[in-house]
C-alpha positions in Angstrom: -6.6 -15.5 7.6 -3.9 -18.5 8.4 -0.6 -17.6 10.2 1.6 -19.0 7.7 0.1 -16.3 4.8 2.6 -13.6 4.3 2.2 -10.4 5.0 2.9 -6.7 3.5 3.6 -3.6 5.8 2.9 -0.6 3.5 3.7 3.4 4.6 2.8 6.2 3.0 5.9 7.9 2.3 5.1 10.6 -0.3 2.3 12.9 -0.7 -0.7 12.1 -3.6 -0.9 15.8 -4.2 -0.5 16.5 -8.1 -0.8 13.0 -8.9 -3.9 11.4 -11.0 -7.3 10.8 -9.7 -6.8 7.0 -9.8 -3.7 6.8 -7.8 -5.3 8.6 -4.9 -7.9 6.2 -5.1 -5.3 3.2 -4.8 -3.7 4.9 -2.0 -7.2 5.7 0.1 -8.3 1.6 -1.0 -5.0 0.4 0.4 -6.4 2.2 3.6 -3.9 4.6 4.0 -4.8 8.0 4.9 -2.0 10.2 6.5 1.7 10.4 5.3 3.9 8.3 7.3 0.8 5.7 8.3 1.5 2.3 8.0 -1.0 -0.6 7.6 -0.3 -4.5 7.2 -2.0 -5.9 4.3 -2.1 -9.6 2.8 0.2 -10.8 -0.1 -2.4 -11.4 -2.9 -1.8 -10.7 -6.5 -4.2 -7.9 -5.8 -2.6 -6.1 -3.1 0.8 -6.6 -5.5 -1.2 -4.7 -8.5 -2.6 -1.7 -6.7 0.7 -1.6 -4.7 2.7 -1.4 -8.3 0.4 1.3 -9.2 1.7 3.5 -6.4 5.2 2.3 -5.9 6.3 5.8 -5.8 4.3 7.2 -3.1 4.6 3.8 -0.8 7.2 2.1 0.8 6.8 -1.8 1.4 7.9 -4.5 3.4 7.6 -8.0 3.5 7.3 -9.8 7.0 7.8 -13.1 8.0 
């Protein structure tokens, strides 16, 4: 991965209990398994689309 590529820091903030199955699956595909877990993901249209779908469950920070 080139160093100049932007990254996103995604934190699993709210439980997925009671949300639709596809939203739970999206959280898992982002690599999040526990509340308050943080992962760093590349800033791509596919990742942005997944984050938009579960925006009520995660917090997102842009990194340089």
